[in-house]
All heavy atoms as a GROMACS GRO file, in nm:
protein
  628
    1MET      N    1   3.974   3.327  -2.194
    1MET     CA    2   4.089   3.384  -2.122
    1MET      C    3   4.201   3.277  -2.111
    1MET      O    4   4.170   3.161  -2.071
    1MET     CB    5   4.038   3.424  -1.980
    1MET     CG    6   4.146   3.488  -1.893
    1MET     SD    7   4.073   3.541  -1.739
    1MET     CE    8   4.189   3.471  -1.630
    2LYS      N    9   4.317   3.325  -2.133
    2LYS     CA   10   4.432   3.235  -2.133
    2LYS      C   11   4.481   3.215  -1.983
    2LYS      O   12   4.495   3.317  -1.914
    2LYS     CB   13   4.543   3.286  -2.221
    2LYS     CG   14   4.663   3.192  -2.235
    2LYS     CD   15   4.760   3.244  -2.332
    2LYS     CE   16   4.878   3.149  -2.340
    2LYS     NZ   17   4.973   3.190  -2.428
    3LEU      N   18   4.502   3.092  -1.947
    3LEU     CA   19   4.548   3.065  -1.811
    3LEU      C   20   4.696   3.085  -1.795
    3LEU      O   21   4.772   3.056  -1.894
    3LEU     CB   22   4.516   2.920  -1.770
    3LEU     CG   23   4.372   2.888  -1.764
    3LEU    CD1   24   4.353   2.737  -1.730
    3LEU    CD2   25   4.295   2.969  -1.662
    4LYS      N   26   4.742   3.139  -1.681
    4LYS     CA   27   4.879   3.148  -1.654
    4LYS      C   28   4.939   3.013  -1.624
    4LYS      O   29   4.859   2.917  -1.595
    4LYS     CB   30   4.898   3.240  -1.533
    4LYS     CG   31   4.860   3.385  -1.548
    4LYS     CD   32   4.881   3.458  -1.427
    4LYS     CE   33   4.838   3.600  -1.436
    4LYS     NZ   34   4.849   3.677  -1.313
    5LYS      N   35   5.068   3.000  -1.629
    5LYS     CA   36   5.134   2.873  -1.603
    5LYS      C   37   5.095   2.816  -1.467
    5LYS      O   38   5.069   2.698  -1.459
    5LYS     CB   39   5.288   2.891  -1.607
    5LYS     CG   40   5.364   2.765  -1.601
    5LYS     CD   41   5.513   2.783  -1.613
    5LYS     CE   42   5.586   2.655  -1.597
    5LYS     NZ   43   5.733   2.677  -1.609
    6SER      N   44   5.092   2.900  -1.363
    6SER     CA   45   5.054   2.850  -1.231
    6SER      C   46   4.915   2.809  -1.225
    6SER      O   47   4.880   2.706  -1.155
    6SER     CB   48   5.081   2.961  -1.126
    6SER     OG   49   5.001   3.070  -1.149
    7GLN      N   50   4.820   2.872  -1.301
    7GLN     CA   51   4.685   2.830  -1.304
    7GLN      C   52   4.669   2.689  -1.372
    7GLN      O   53   4.588   2.609  -1.331
    7GLN     CB   54   4.601   2.933  -1.376
    7GLN     CG   55   4.594   3.064  -1.299
    7GLN     CD   56   4.526   3.178  -1.375
    7GLN    OE1   57   4.555   3.196  -1.497
    7GLN    NE2   58   4.437   3.250  -1.311
    8LYS      N   59   4.745   2.675  -1.479
    8LYS     CA   60   4.739   2.548  -1.546
    8LYS      C   61   4.793   2.440  -1.463
    8LYS      O   62   4.733   2.324  -1.457
    8LYS     CB   63   4.824   2.554  -1.677
    8LYS     CG   64   4.769   2.633  -1.788
    8LYS     CD   65   4.863   2.630  -1.914
    8LYS     CE   66   4.811   2.723  -2.021
    8LYS     NZ   67   4.904   2.728  -2.134
    9SER      N   68   4.899   2.461  -1.390
    9SER     CA   69   4.960   2.362  -1.299
    9SER      C   70   4.855   2.331  -1.192
    9SER      O   71   4.840   2.205  -1.165
    9SER     CB   72   5.083   2.420  -1.238
    9SER     OG   73   5.137   2.329  -1.143
   10LEU      N   74   4.785   2.423  -1.135
   10LEU     CA   75   4.687   2.392  -1.034
   10LEU      C   76   4.567   2.319  -1.085
   10LEU      O   77   4.517   2.224  -1.031
   10LEU     CB   78   4.639   2.524  -0.970
   10LEU     CG   79   4.534   2.511  -0.860
   10LEU    CD1   80   4.587   2.429  -0.743
   10LEU    CD2   81   4.485   2.647  -0.811
   11ARG      N   82   4.526   2.352  -1.207
   11ARG     CA   83   4.414   2.279  -1.272
   11ARG      C   84   4.453   2.128  -1.295
   11ARG      O   85   4.376   2.035  -1.264
   11ARG     CB   86   4.376   2.343  -1.405
   11ARG     CG   87   4.258   2.278  -1.471
   11ARG     CD   88   4.225   2.336  -1.600
   11ARG     NE   89   4.339   2.318  -1.691
   11ARG     CZ   90   4.353   2.378  -1.807
   11ARG    NH1   91   4.261   2.453  -1.853
   11ARG    NH2   92   4.463   2.357  -1.881
   12ASN      N   93   4.573   2.110  -1.346
   12ASN     CA   94   4.621   1.974  -1.366
   12ASN      C   95   4.639   1.893  -1.236
   12ASN      O   96   4.612   1.779  -1.230
   12ASN     CB   97   4.754   1.970  -1.445
   12ASN     CG   98   4.738   2.025  -1.585
   12ASN    OD1   99   4.634   2.014  -1.642
   12ASN    ND2  100   4.843   2.068  -1.642
   13TRP      N  101   4.683   1.960  -1.134
   13TRP     CA  102   4.703   1.904  -1.000
   13TRP      C  103   4.570   1.855  -0.945
   13TRP      O  104   4.560   1.745  -0.887
   13TRP     CB  105   4.770   2.005  -0.911
   13TRP     CG  106   4.796   1.954  -0.772
   13TRP    CD1  107   4.905   1.884  -0.733
   13TRP    CD2  108   4.720   1.982  -0.653
   13TRP    NE1  109   4.896   1.860  -0.598
   13TRP    CE2  110   4.788   1.919  -0.549
   13TRP    CE3  111   4.600   2.048  -0.629
   13TRP    CZ2  112   4.736   1.923  -0.416
   13TRP    CZ3  113   4.555   2.049  -0.501
   13TRP    CH2  114   4.626   1.988  -0.398
   14THR      N  115   4.463   1.936  -0.962
   14THR     CA  116   4.335   1.896  -0.903
   14THR      C  117   4.268   1.792  -0.986
   14THR      O  118   4.187   1.717  -0.929
   14THR     CB  119   4.240   2.020  -0.899
   14THR    OG1  120   4.227   2.080  -1.027
   14THR    CG2  121   4.292   2.122  -0.804
   15LYS      N  122   4.306   1.768  -1.111
   15LYS     CA  123   4.252   1.668  -1.193
   15LYS      C  124   4.313   1.528  -1.168
   15LYS      O  125   4.258   1.427  -1.208
   15LYS     CB  126   4.267   1.698  -1.342
   15LYS     CG  127   4.170   1.808  -1.387
   15LYS     CD  128   4.188   1.833  -1.532
   15LYS     CE  129   4.090   1.942  -1.586
   15LYS     NZ  130   4.104   1.960  -1.731
   16GLN      N  131   4.422   1.526  -1.098
   16GLN     CA  132   4.494   1.399  -1.073
   16GLN      C  133   4.409   1.319  -0.968
   16GLN      O  134   4.338   1.375  -0.889
   16GLN     CB  135   4.633   1.420  -1.013
   16GLN     CG  136   4.728   1.470  -1.116
   16GLN     CD  137   4.864   1.493  -1.055
   16GLN    OE1  138   4.876   1.523  -0.936
   16GLN    NE2  139   4.966   1.486  -1.136
   17ASP      N  140   4.424   1.187  -0.979
   17ASP     CA  141   4.360   1.098  -0.879
   17ASP      C  142   4.451   1.077  -0.759
   17ASP      O  143   4.538   0.997  -0.763
   17ASP     CB  144   4.328   0.965  -0.955
   17ASP     CG  145   4.268   0.866  -0.862
   17ASP    OD1  146   4.200   0.903  -0.768
   17ASP    OD2  147   4.283   0.742  -0.885
   18TRP      N  148   4.428   1.156  -0.655
   18TRP     CA  149   4.505   1.151  -0.538
   18TRP      C  150   4.447   1.050  -0.446
   18TRP      O  151   4.323   1.041  -0.423
   18TRP     CB  152   4.510   1.293  -0.470
   18TRP     CG  153   4.592   1.388  -0.544
   18TRP    CD1  154   4.562   1.449  -0.663
   18TRP    CD2  155   4.724   1.429  -0.506
   18TRP    NE1  156   4.660   1.530  -0.701
   18TRP    CE2  157   4.766   1.522  -0.610
   18TRP    CE3  158   4.809   1.407  -0.408
   18TRP    CZ2  159   4.888   1.584  -0.609
   18TRP    CZ3  160   4.935   1.470  -0.402
   18TRP    CH2  161   4.970   1.554  -0.505
   19ARG      N  162   4.534   0.969  -0.382
   19ARG     CA  163   4.488   0.859  -0.296
   19ARG      C  164   4.594   0.811  -0.202
   19ARG      O  165   4.713   0.851  -0.217
   19ARG     CB  166   4.437   0.746  -0.376
   19ARG     CG  167   4.535   0.687  -0.475
   19ARG     CD  168   4.480   0.575  -0.559
   19ARG     NE  169   4.450   0.458  -0.477
   19ARG     CZ  170   4.531   0.353  -0.466
   19ARG    NH1  171   4.647   0.353  -0.538
   19ARG    NH2  172   4.502   0.249  -0.396
   20THR      N  173   4.558   0.728  -0.107
   20THR     CA  174   4.649   0.662  -0.026
   20THR      C  175   4.672   0.514  -0.075
   20THR      O  176   4.597   0.474  -0.168
   20THR     CB  177   4.600   0.653   0.120
   20THR    OG1  178   4.478   0.575   0.119
   20THR    CG2  179   4.577   0.787   0.184
   21GLY      N  180   4.762   0.450  -0.025
   21GLY     CA  181   4.788   0.313  -0.071
   21GLY      C  182   4.675   0.217  -0.044
   21GLY      O  183   4.647   0.126  -0.118
   22SER      N  184   4.605   0.243   0.066
   22SER     CA  185   4.492   0.158   0.103
   22SER      C  186   4.367   0.198   0.040
   22SER      O  187   4.265   0.123   0.046
   22SER     CB  188   4.477   0.152   0.262
   22SER     OG  189   4.434   0.276   0.304
   23GLY      N  190   4.357   0.325  -0.011
   23GLY     CA  191   4.234   0.372  -0.062
   23GLY      C  192   4.143   0.441   0.037
   23GLY      O  193   4.041   0.500   0.005
   24LYS      N  194   4.184   0.433   0.164
   24LYS     CA  195   4.111   0.500   0.273
   24LYS      C  196   4.153   0.643   0.296
   24LYS      O  197   4.259   0.683   0.238
   24LYS     CB  198   4.122   0.419   0.404
   24LYS     CG  199   4.071   0.280   0.395
   24LYS     CD  200   4.095   0.208   0.525
   24LYS     CE  201   4.047   0.067   0.508
   24LYS     NZ  202   4.076  -0.014   0.632
   25LYS      N  203   4.082   0.720   0.373
   25LYS     CA  204   4.125   0.862   0.394
   25LYS      C  205   4.256   0.871   0.469
   25LYS      O  206   4.277   0.790   0.565
   25LYS     CB  207   4.010   0.933   0.470
   25LYS     CG  208   3.886   0.956   0.393
   25LYS     CD  209   3.790   1.040   0.476
   25LYS     CE  210   3.667   1.073   0.393
   25LYS     NZ  211   3.576   1.156   0.473
   26SER      N  212   4.339   0.962   0.427
   26SER     CA  213   4.465   0.978   0.502
   26SER      C  214   4.444   1.025   0.646
   26SER      O  215   4.518   0.992   0.733
   26SER     CB  216   4.548   1.083   0.425
   26SER     OG  217   4.666   1.108   0.491
   27SER      N  218   4.332   1.101   0.666
   27SER     CA  219   4.307   1.148   0.806
   27SER      C  220   4.272   1.032   0.892
   27SER      O  221   4.289   1.044   1.017
   27SER     CB  222   4.190   1.256   0.799
   27SER     OG  223   4.074   1.199   0.745
   28GLU      N  224   4.216   0.922   0.840
   28GLU     CA  225   4.184   0.812   0.922
   28GLU      C  226   4.296   0.716   0.944
   28GLU      O  227   4.312   0.663   1.053
   28GLU     CB  228   4.067   0.727   0.856
   28GLU     CG  229   3.935   0.803   0.841
   28GLU     CD  230   3.838   0.732   0.756
   28GLU    OE1  231   3.867   0.621   0.705
   28GLU    OE2  232   3.725   0.780   0.742
   29THR      N  233   4.380   0.696   0.842
   29THR     CA  234   4.491   0.598   0.853
   29THR      C  235   4.626   0.662   0.879
   29THR      O  236   4.712   0.588   0.927
   29THR     CB  237   4.502   0.522   0.720
   29THR    OG1  238   4.539   0.614   0.616
   29THR    CG2  239   4.370   0.454   0.686
   30GLY      N  240   4.642   0.792   0.860
   30GLY     CA  241   4.770   0.852   0.870
   30GLY      C  242   4.874   0.817   0.758
   30GLY      O  243   4.991   0.852   0.770
   31GLU      N  244   4.821   0.761   0.654
   31GLU     CA  245   4.906   0.719   0.546
   31GLU      C  246   4.941   0.838   0.453
   31GLU      O  247   4.873   0.939   0.456
   31GLU     CB  248   4.832   0.622   0.455
   31GLU     CG  249   4.809   0.486   0.506
   31GLU     CD  250   4.744   0.396   0.408
   31GLU    OE1  251   4.813   0.342   0.319
   31GLU    OE2  252   4.616   0.384   0.425
   32ALA      N  253   5.044   0.819   0.378
   32ALA     CA  254   5.086   0.924   0.280
   32ALA      C  255   4.983   0.934   0.169
   32ALA      O  256   4.915   0.839   0.132
   32ALA     CB  257   5.222   0.889   0.224
   33TYR      N  258   4.966   1.058   0.117
   33TYR     CA  259   4.863   1.087   0.015
   33TYR      C  260   4.937   1.134  -0.109
   33TYR      O  261   4.999   1.240  -0.110
   33TYR     CB  262   4.774   1.193   0.077
   33TYR     CG  263   4.648   1.227   0.006
   33TYR    CD1  264   4.548   1.125   0.004
   33TYR    CD2  265   4.618   1.346  -0.052
   33TYR    CE1  266   4.425   1.150  -0.055
   33TYR    CE2  267   4.503   1.370  -0.116
   33TYR     CZ  268   4.404   1.276  -0.117
   33TYR     OH  269   4.283   1.299  -0.172
   34PHE      N  270   4.934   1.056  -0.215
   34PHE     CA  271   4.999   1.087  -0.341
   34PHE      C  272   4.913   1.067  -0.460
   34PHE      O  273   4.811   1.001  -0.450
   34PHE     CB  274   5.124   0.994  -0.354
   34PHE     CG  275   5.230   1.010  -0.255
   34PHE    CD1  276   5.262   0.906  -0.166
   34PHE    CD2  277   5.305   1.128  -0.245
   34PHE    CE1  278   5.367   0.916  -0.071
   34PHE    CE2  279   5.400   1.142  -0.145
   34PHE     CZ  280   5.435   1.039  -0.063
   35PRO      N  281   4.954   1.117  -0.579
   35PRO     CA  282   4.884   1.082  -0.704
   35PRO      C  283   4.884   0.923  -0.718
   35PRO      O  284   4.979   0.858  -0.675
   35PRO     CB  285   4.958   1.147  -0.812
   35PRO     CG  286   5.029   1.261  -0.748
   35PRO     CD  287   5.060   1.211  -0.609
   36ALA      N  288   4.780   0.870  -0.778
   36ALA     CA  289   4.767   0.720  -0.790
   36ALA      C  290   4.886   0.664  -0.858
   36ALA      O  291   4.931   0.556  -0.815
   36ALA     CB  292   4.639   0.689  -0.863
   37GLY      N  293   4.938   0.725  -0.964
   37GLY     CA  294   5.056   0.676  -1.032
   37GLY      C  295   5.178   0.668  -0.943
   37GLY      O  296   5.260   0.577  -0.953
   38ALA      N  297   5.196   0.767  -0.856
   38ALA     CA  298   5.311   0.772  -0.758
   38ALA      C  299   5.294   0.662  -0.658
   38ALA      O  300   5.390   0.599  -0.627
   38ALA     CB  301   5.319   0.908  -0.695
   39VAL      N  302   5.174   0.635  -0.613
   39VAL     CA  303   5.146   0.527  -0.518
   39VAL      C  304   5.191   0.397  -0.578
   39VAL      O  305   5.264   0.318  -0.519
   39VAL     CB  306   4.998   0.520  -0.470
   39VAL    CG1  307   4.972   0.393  -0.393
   39VAL    CG2  308   4.965   0.643  -0.390
   40LYS      N  309   5.153   0.370  -0.704
   40LYS     CA  310   5.188   0.251  -0.774
   40LYS      C  311   5.337   0.236  -0.794
   40LYS      O  312   5.400   0.128  -0.772
   40LYS     CB  313   5.114   0.250  -0.912
   40LYS     CG  314   5.130   0.123  -0.984
   40LYS     CD  315   5.049   0.119  -1.113
   40LYS     CE  316   5.060  -0.004  -1.194
   40LYS     NZ  317   4.980  -0.002  -1.317
   41ALA      N  318   5.401   0.349  -0.830
   41ALA     CA  319   5.548   0.347  -0.854
   41ALA      C  320   5.620   0.322  -0.719
   41ALA      O  321   5.726   0.255  -0.721
   41ALA     CB  322   5.592   0.476  -0.922
   42LEU      N  323   5.574   0.386  -0.614
   42LEU     CA  324   5.643   0.370  -0.488
   42LEU      C  325   5.626   0.227  -0.442
   42LEU      O  326   5.722   0.169  -0.383
   42LEU     CB  327   5.585   0.471  -0.384
   42LEU     CG  328   5.621   0.612  -0.401
   42LEU    CD1  329   5.537   0.703  -0.311
   42LEU    CD2  330   5.771   0.629  -0.367
   43LYS      N  331   5.509   0.168  -0.459
   43LYS     CA  332   5.491   0.025  -0.417
   43LYS      C  333   5.580  -0.067  -0.495
   43LYS      O  334   5.642  -0.159  -0.442
   43LYS     CB  335   5.342  -0.011  -0.433
   43LYS     CG  336   5.258   0.042  -0.320
   43LYS     CD  337   5.115  -0.007  -0.339
   43LYS     CE  338   5.031   0.030  -0.218
   43LYS     NZ  339   4.895  -0.025  -0.224
   44ALA      N  340   5.590  -0.036  -0.628
   44ALA     CA  341   5.677  -0.115  -0.713
   44ALA      C  342   5.822  -0.106  -0.670
   44ALA      O  343   5.899  -0.205  -0.682
   44ALA     CB  344   5.666  -0.078  -0.858
   45ALA      N  345   5.861   0.008  -0.624
   45ALA     CA  346   6.002   0.027  -0.580
   45ALA      C  347   6.024  -0.016  -0.434
   45ALA      O  348   6.139  -0.009  -0.384
   45ALA     CB  349   6.039   0.176  -0.596
   46GLY      N  350   5.915  -0.052  -0.368
   46GLY     CA  351   5.928  -0.094  -0.229
   46GLY      C  352   5.946   0.024  -0.133
   46GLY      O  353   5.989   0.004  -0.018
   47LEU      N  354   5.901   0.143  -0.175
   47LEU     CA  355   5.922   0.260  -0.090
   47LEU      C  356   5.793   0.314  -0.029
   47LEU      O  357   5.796   0.407   0.053
   47LEU     CB  358   5.991   0.370  -0.170
   47LEU     CG  359   6.134   0.346  -0.221
   47LEU    CD1  360   6.180   0.451  -0.312
   47LEU    CD2  361   6.228   0.324  -0.102
   48TYR      N  362   5.676   0.258  -0.067
   48TYR     CA  363   5.556   0.313  -0.010
   48TYR      C  364   5.543   0.293   0.141
   48TYR      O  365   5.497   0.386   0.209
   48TYR     CB  366   5.425   0.254  -0.083
   48TYR     CG  367   5.303   0.319  -0.027
   48TYR    CD1  368   5.267   0.444  -0.074
   48TYR    CD2  369   5.230   0.271   0.071
   48TYR    CE1  370   5.153   0.513  -0.029
   48TYR    CE2  371   5.116   0.330   0.123
   48TYR     CZ  372   5.083   0.455   0.076
   48TYR     OH  373   4.975   0.517   0.123
   49ASP      N  374   5.591   0.180   0.191
   49ASP     CA  375   5.586   0.156   0.336
   49ASP      C  376   5.670   0.258   0.409
   49ASP      O  377   5.637   0.303   0.514
   49ASP     CB  378   5.627   0.021   0.373
   49ASP     CG  379   5.523  -0.087   0.324
   49ASP    OD1  380   5.406  -0.053   0.311
   49ASP    OD2  381   5.565  -0.203   0.299
   50ASP      N  382   5.784   0.295   0.351
   50ASP     CA  383   5.871   0.394   0.412
   50ASP      C  384   5.804   0.531   0.414
   50ASP      O  385   5.806   0.603   0.515
   50ASP     CB  386   6.001   0.413   0.336
   50ASP     CG  387   6.092   0.285   0.347
   50ASP    OD1  388   6.070   0.207   0.438
   50ASP    OD2  389   6.184   0.278   0.265
   51ALA      N  390   5.734   0.569   0.303
   51ALA     CA  391   5.660   0.697   0.296
   51ALA      C  392   5.552   0.696   0.398
   51ALA      O  393   5.527   0.800   0.465
   51ALA     CB  394   5.608   0.720   0.156
   52ALA      N  395   5.476   0.590   0.410
   52ALA     CA  396   5.366   0.578   0.509
   52ALA      C  397   5.417   0.593   0.648
   52ALA      O  398   5.359   0.665   0.733
   52ALA     CB  399   5.290   0.453   0.487
   53ARG      N  400   5.531   0.528   0.682
   53ARG     CA  401   5.591   0.535   0.815
   53ARG      C  402   5.635   0.682   0.845
   53ARG      O  403   5.612   0.735   0.953
   53ARG     CB  404   5.709   0.443   0.819
   53ARG     CG  405   5.774   0.439   0.956
   53ARG     CD  406   5.893   0.337   0.960
   53ARG     NE  407   5.978   0.338   0.840
   53ARG     CZ  408   6.064   0.432   0.810
   53ARG    NH1  409   6.084   0.536   0.885
   53ARG    NH2  410   6.140   0.414   0.698
   54ILE      N  411   5.694   0.744   0.747
   54ILE     CA  412   5.740   0.888   0.769
   54ILE      C  413   5.622   0.975   0.787
   54ILE      O  414   5.619   1.062   0.878
   54ILE     CB  415   5.822   0.935   0.646
   54ILE    CG1  416   5.950   0.856   0.644
   54ILE    CG2  417   5.851   1.083   0.649
   54ILE    CD1  418   6.032   0.868   0.508
   55LYS      N  419   5.515   0.957   0.708
   55LYS     CA  420   5.394   1.040   0.719
   55LYS      C  421   5.329   1.019   0.856
   55LYS      O  422   5.283   1.111   0.922
   55LYS     CB  423   5.295   1.009   0.607
   55LYS     CG  424   5.158   1.062   0.622
   55LYS     CD  425   5.162   1.214   0.614
   55LYS     CE  426   5.018   1.263   0.614
   55LYS     NZ  427   5.004   1.406   0.656
   56LYS      N  428   5.314   0.894   0.903
   56LYS     CA  429   5.253   0.866   1.034
   56LYS      C  430   5.333   0.930   1.143
   56LYS      O  431   5.269   0.987   1.238
   56LYS     CB  432   5.240   0.716   1.055
   56LYS     CG  433   5.130   0.654   0.966
   56LYS     CD  434   5.120   0.509   0.993
   56LYS     CE  435   5.020   0.447   0.899
   56LYS     NZ  436   5.000   0.298   0.919
   57ALA      N  437   5.463   0.924   1.138
   57ALA     CA  438   5.548   0.981   1.240
   57ALA      C  439   5.534   1.132   1.248
   57ALA      O  440   5.523   1.193   1.354
   57ALA     CB  441   5.694   0.947   1.226
   58ALA      N  442   5.529   1.196   1.126
   58ALA     CA  443   5.510   1.337   1.122
   58ALA      C  444   5.372   1.384   1.170
   58ALA      O  445   5.359   1.480   1.241
   58ALA     CB  446   5.532   1.389   0.979
   59SER      N  447   5.273   1.304   1.141
   59SER     CA  448   5.135   1.336   1.180
   59SER      C  449   5.123   1.326   1.334
   59SER      O  450   5.061   1.412   1.396
   59SER     CB  451   5.033   1.241   1.119
   59SER     OG  452   5.024   1.262   0.982
   60ARG      N  453   5.189   1.230   1.394
   60ARG     CA  454   5.183   1.216   1.539
   60ARG      C  455   5.253   1.334   1.609
   60ARG      O  456   5.211   1.374   1.717
   60ARG     CB  457   5.258   1.085   1.580
   60ARG     CG  458   5.170   0.959   1.568
   60ARG     CD  459   5.230   0.841   1.642
   60ARG     NE  460   5.363   0.811   1.593
   60ARG     CZ  461   5.391   0.726   1.499
   60ARG    NH1  462   5.298   0.662   1.431
   60ARG    NH2  463   5.518   0.699   1.465
   61SER      N  464   5.361   1.383   1.544
   61SER     CA  465   5.429   1.496   1.613
   61SER      C  466   5.371   1.629   1.572
   61SER      O  467   5.422   1.734   1.617
   61SER     CB  468   5.580   1.488   1.577
   61SER     OG  469   5.600   1.504   1.439
   62GLY      N  470   5.270   1.632   1.486
   62GLY     CA  471   5.206   1.759   1.444
   62GLY      C  472   5.283   1.838   1.343
   62GLY      O  473   5.268   1.957   1.332
   63LYS      N  474   5.369   1.768   1.264
   63LYS     CA  475   5.449   1.833   1.164
   63LYS      C  476   5.414   1.788   1.026
   63LYS      O  477   5.345   1.682   1.011
   63LYS     CB  478   5.595   1.815   1.194
   63LYS     CG  479   5.639   1.874   1.323
   63LYS     CD  480   5.788   1.843   1.343
   63LYS     CE  481   5.831   1.904   1.480
   63LYS     NZ  482   5.969   1.876   1.511
   64ASN      N  483   5.467   1.853   0.924
   64ASN     CA  484   5.451   1.805   0.784
   64ASN      C  485   5.557   1.699   0.756
   64ASN      O  486   5.672   1.713   0.806
   64ASN     CB  487   5.464   1.921   0.690
   64ASN     CG  488   5.350   2.012   0.692
   64ASN    OD1  489   5.237   1.973   0.724
   64ASN    ND2  490   5.373   2.139   0.666
   65ALA      N  491   5.524   1.600   0.677
   65ALA     CA  492   5.621   1.492   0.642
   65ALA      C  493   5.726   1.548   0.551
   65ALA      O  494   5.694   1.626   0.455
   65ALA     CB  495   5.553   1.376   0.582
   66VAL      N  496   5.850   1.518   0.574
   66VAL     CA  497   5.960   1.552   0.487
   66VAL      C  498   6.024   1.414   0.438
   66VAL      O  499   6.074   1.345   0.518
   66VAL     CB  500   6.069   1.633   0.560
   66VAL    CG1  501   6.188   1.661   0.458
   66VAL    CG2  502   6.005   1.765   0.611
   67TYR      N  503   6.004   1.390   0.308
   67TYR     CA  504   6.048   1.260   0.250
   67TYR      C  505   6.188   1.270   0.199
   67TYR      O  506   6.230   1.374   0.147
   67TYR     CB  507   5.950   1.221   0.140
   67TYR     CG  508   5.808   1.213   0.183
   67TYR    CD1  509   5.713   1.312   0.156
   67TYR    CD2  510   5.765   1.102   0.253
   67TYR    CE1  511   5.584   1.298   0.199
   67TYR    CE2  512   5.635   1.084   0.304
   67TYR     CZ  513   5.544   1.190   0.272
   67TYR     OH  514   5.414   1.176   0.316
   68PRO      N  515   6.258   1.157   0.211
   68PRO     CA  516   6.394   1.157   0.153
   68PRO      C  517   6.393   1.170   0.000
   68PRO      O  518   6.293   1.141  -0.063
   68PRO     CB  519   6.450   1.021   0.196
   68PRO     CG  520   6.333   0.939   0.232
   68PRO     CD  521   6.228   1.036   0.264
   69GLU      N  522   6.510   1.201  -0.055
   69GLU     CA  523   6.520   1.221  -0.197
   69GLU      C  524   6.473   1.103  -0.285
   69GLU      O  525   6.415   1.126  -0.388
   69GLU     CB  526   6.667   1.259  -0.235
   69GLU     CG  527   6.691   1.299  -0.378
   69GLU     CD  528   6.603   1.416  -0.431
   69GLU    OE1  529   6.575   1.510  -0.348
   69GLU    OE2  530   6.572   1.422  -0.548
   70ARG      N  531   6.499   0.987  -0.238
   70ARG     CA  532   6.460   0.869  -0.313
   70ARG      C  533   6.308   0.855  -0.338
   70ARG      O  534   6.260   0.811  -0.436
   70ARG     CB  535   6.516   0.740  -0.254
   70ARG     CG  536   6.461   0.707  -0.119
   70ARG     CD  537   6.530   0.579  -0.064
   70ARG     NE  538   6.461   0.530   0.052
   70ARG     CZ  539   6.480   0.567   0.175
   70ARG    NH1  540   6.574   0.660   0.205
   70ARG    NH2  541   6.408   0.517   0.276
   71ILE      N  542   6.230   0.902  -0.237
   71ILE     CA  543   6.085   0.910  -0.246
   71ILE      C  544   6.044   1.030  -0.327
   71ILE      O  545   5.956   1.013  -0.412
   71ILE     CB  546   6.019   0.902  -0.109
   71ILE    CG1  547   6.046   0.765  -0.045
   71ILE    CG2  548   5.871   0.930  -0.116
   71ILE    CD1  549   6.000   0.764   0.101
   72ARG      N  550   6.101   1.144  -0.303
   72ARG     CA  551   6.063   1.262  -0.372
   72ARG      C  552   6.088   1.251  -0.524
   72ARG      O  553   6.014   1.301  -0.606
   72ARG     CB  554   6.139   1.381  -0.324
   72ARG     CG  555   6.091   1.429  -0.188
   72ARG     CD  556   6.154   1.549  -0.140
   72ARG     NE  557   6.301   1.528  -0.125
   72ARG     CZ  558   6.386   1.608  -0.072
   72ARG    NH1  559   6.343   1.720  -0.026
   72ARG    NH2  560   6.510   1.578  -0.067
   73LYS      N  561   6.197   1.181  -0.556
   73LYS     CA  562   6.233   1.165  -0.704
   73LYS      C  563   6.123   1.088  -0.778
   73LYS      O  564   6.089   1.125  -0.889
   73LYS     CB  565   6.369   1.092  -0.712
   73LYS     CG  566   6.423   1.079  -0.853
   73LYS     CD  567   6.561   1.014  -0.843
   73LYS     CE  568   6.616   1.001  -0.981
   73LYS     NZ  569   6.745   0.933  -0.980
   74ILE      N  570   6.068   0.988  -0.717
   74ILE     CA  571   5.961   0.906  -0.776
   74ILE      C  572   5.831   0.990  -0.782
   74ILE      O  573   5.767   1.000  -0.886
   74ILE     CB  574   5.939   0.775  -0.699
   74ILE    CG1  575   6.061   0.685  -0.722
   74ILE    CG2  576   5.815   0.703  -0.750
   74ILE    CD1  577   6.058   0.561  -0.631
   75VAL      N  578   5.797   1.056  -0.675
   75VAL     CA  579   5.671   1.132  -0.668
   75VAL      C  580   5.676   1.252  -0.760
   75VAL      O  581   5.574   1.282  -0.831
   75VAL     CB  582   5.639   1.179  -0.526
   75VAL    CG1  583   5.517   1.266  -0.518
   75VAL    CG2  584   5.620   1.058  -0.438
   76ARG      N  585   5.785   1.311  -0.780
   76ARG     CA  586   5.806   1.428  -0.867
   76ARG      C  587   5.753   1.401  -1.009
   76ARG      O  588   5.698   1.486  -1.077
   76ARG     CB  589   5.953   1.470  -0.862
   76ARG     CG  590   5.978   1.606  -0.936
   76ARG     CD  591   6.128   1.639  -0.928
   76ARG     NE  592   6.164   1.652  -0.785
   76ARG     CZ  593   6.279   1.592  -0.737
   76ARG    NH1  594   6.357   1.520  -0.810
   76ARG    NH2  595   6.314   1.609  -0.609
   77ARG      N  596   5.777   1.279  -1.059
   77ARG     CA  597   5.734   1.246  -1.193
   77ARG      C  598   5.583   1.248  -1.216
   77ARG      O  599   5.546   1.262  -1.326
   77ARG     CB  600   5.784   1.103  -1.229
   77ARG     CG  601   5.932   1.093  -1.233
   77ARG     CD  602   5.978   0.957  -1.285
   77ARG     NE  603   5.888   0.846  -1.242
   77ARG     CZ  604   5.931   0.726  -1.200
   77ARG    NH1  605   6.060   0.705  -1.190
   77ARG    NH2  606   5.849   0.636  -1.165
   78PHE      N  607   5.510   1.240  -1.107
   78PHE     CA  608   5.366   1.231  -1.120
   78PHE      C  609   5.296   1.361  -1.076
   78PHE      O  610   5.176   1.369  -1.071
   78PHE     CB  611   5.313   1.115  -1.030
   78PHE     CG  612   5.367   0.987  -1.084
   78PHE    CD1  613   5.482   0.932  -1.030
   78PHE    CD2  614   5.305   0.918  -1.185
   78PHE    CE1  615   5.530   0.813  -1.078
   78PHE    CE2  616   5.355   0.802  -1.230
   78PHE     CZ  617   5.470   0.752  -1.180
   79ARG      N  618   5.366   1.464  -1.041
   79ARG     CA  619   5.302   1.591  -1.000
   79ARG      C  620   5.288   1.687  -1.119
   79ARG      O  621   5.349   1.688  -1.211
   79ARG     CB  622   5.387   1.658  -0.892
   79ARG     CG  623   5.371   1.573  -0.767
   79ARG     CD  624   5.421   1.655  -0.648
   79ARG     NE  625   5.397   1.572  -0.531
   79ARG     CZ  626   5.403   1.621  -0.412
   79ARG    NH1  627   5.423   1.745  -0.390
   79ARG    NH2  628   5.377   1.543  -0.310
   0.00000   0.00000   0.00000
């Protein structure tokens, strides 16, 4: 059976190595959770700490994190 585009995207998404910068669970640390390549790229750009701070603030307030364009642009390449 041929997969639809959305099914292929979901399959690829689940095969990615998703992690936090520390390697610990996001639920324990409150850190941002991204594909491993995105974590590496964000750290190289000096933006991972910003992403983690935004995620922790959103978690404390019970909302979803909304990242600025500079972070989304980097993460988009790895999704």
